[in-house]
N, C-alpha and C positions, 0 to 999 in steps of 0.2 A: 176090235179095231177102233170103234168109236171112243172107247175109254182111253185108248192110247193116244188118239188125236186130241182129246180133251186134256189129257195130262201134259202133252207136249205144248199145247196152247197155253196152259197155265204156267208152265216153266218159262216160256218165252215172254209172258207178260209180267211175271213176278221177279224173274231173275235180275233184270236191270235195276229194279228197285232195291233189291238186296245188295247189289254191288255198290250202288250209289250211296247207300247208308253207311258204308264202311268209313272209319276214321282215316286221317292222313297219317301214315306211318313214317313219313320222313322226319328225321330228327331236326329239332331247332338248335342250330349251333350255339346260340346265346344261352339257351337253357342248360346246356351241357358244360359251360365254362364255369370255372371256380371264380370266387371273388378275386383271388390273386391274378388269375389269367386276365380278367377284365381290367384290373388296375394296370397290369403290364401293357395291355393294348392301349389304354388311355395315355400312357407315357411314351410308348414306342411305336404305336401302330402295329403293323404286321412284323416289322423287324427293327426299324429305327425312324426317328423323327428329329429334325433340326428345329430348335426353338431359338428365337432371336429377339433382341430388344428393338432393333431397327424395324421400320414399317408398322409402327403402332404400339410397340411395347413401352414399358417404363420401368424405372427402378427407384425405389425410395429407401432412405436410411433414416430411421427415427422420424418418419413422417415428412422428411424433406427430400426433394428431388436429388437423385444421384445419377441422373441420366447422362451427364457429361462424362463421368468416370466409366460408365458401363454401356455407352452408346453402341459399341461394336461387339458387345457380349453375345456369344452363341453357345448353346448347350445342345449337344447331341446325345440322346439317350438311346441305347441299343440293347437288344436282347438276342441271345442265341440259344442253342439247345442246352448249354451248360453254364453260361454266365451272362451277367448283365454288366454292360460297360458304359462309360460316358467319356466324352471329350468336351473341352471348352476352349474358347480363345484365351489368350494370355490376359490375366486379370489378377488382382491381389487377393481375392477371396477363395477361388477354386483352383485345384490342381488342373493341369492341362489334360490329364486322363486318369482313369482308374476304374474301379468297379462301384456299382451301386446295389443297394438291397433295400427291402422294405424294413421299416422300423416298427416292429410289433405285428400284430395280426389283423389290424384294421385296414391295412393297405391304403392309407391316406397320408403316410409319411415315408420318406426315403432317407437313407444315409449314404454318403459318399466316402470312399476311401481316400487317403492322401494325408498330406501334412499341412495344407493351407488352412486358414481359419474356418472355412465352411465344412471341412472334412470332419466326419464323426458326429456332426450335429443332426438333430432330427429336423428335417425340412418338410413342412406340411405342403401338400400340393392340392390344387383344384384345377380340373380341366373342364372348360366349357367351349364346345365347338373348336375353333382354331386358336384358343388362348389357354395358356398354362400359367397359373399363379403359384409361385414358390414363396413361402414365408418361413423365416428362421431368424435366430438370434445368435450373434457372436458375442460371447461374454468377454469382459475385460480379462486379459490373460494374467495369471498369477505372477508370471515373471516380468510383466510390463512390456513384453514384445508386441509390437504392432498395435498399440493402444488405439490408434486412429481408426482401425477397422472394427472395433467393438461397436455393437448396436443392433437394432432390429431392422431386418431387411424384408422388402417385398419386391420380388421380380415378377413383373407382368410380361410374359413372353408370348410371341405370336409364332404360329407354325410357319416355317419357311419352306 
């Protein structure tokens, strides 16, 4: 009987120590995400984010301010289960809507579908907090169409 009592006392004193030494088995959601998933979240949040020039953003073309031309610019990037879409306000560079995809496997460049000058170009992006910076170049078209839009652009957008 005394051995049983000592054994029980031992289990009661050592048991909680053994349980407290166990690791945290709950999964870390960020560790399970792929690089692509993290890049999608940077651009779209959980489903979509509106990015705007107004309220602190800016646009430059070849190092010169183009804010007057793009002051009302808005870009909405969204992602669903099967596709990635975008919409923009009316402007001369971007189509009003279409699909977007990553350009390559680094997940730091996107491409937009459409027919406007920015469509099909590799657009580098950087996201820091509530700012998204897009950088791309529109080459001089071979057919001379819309020569005035050719140049290197930097869109500094803010989350709306």
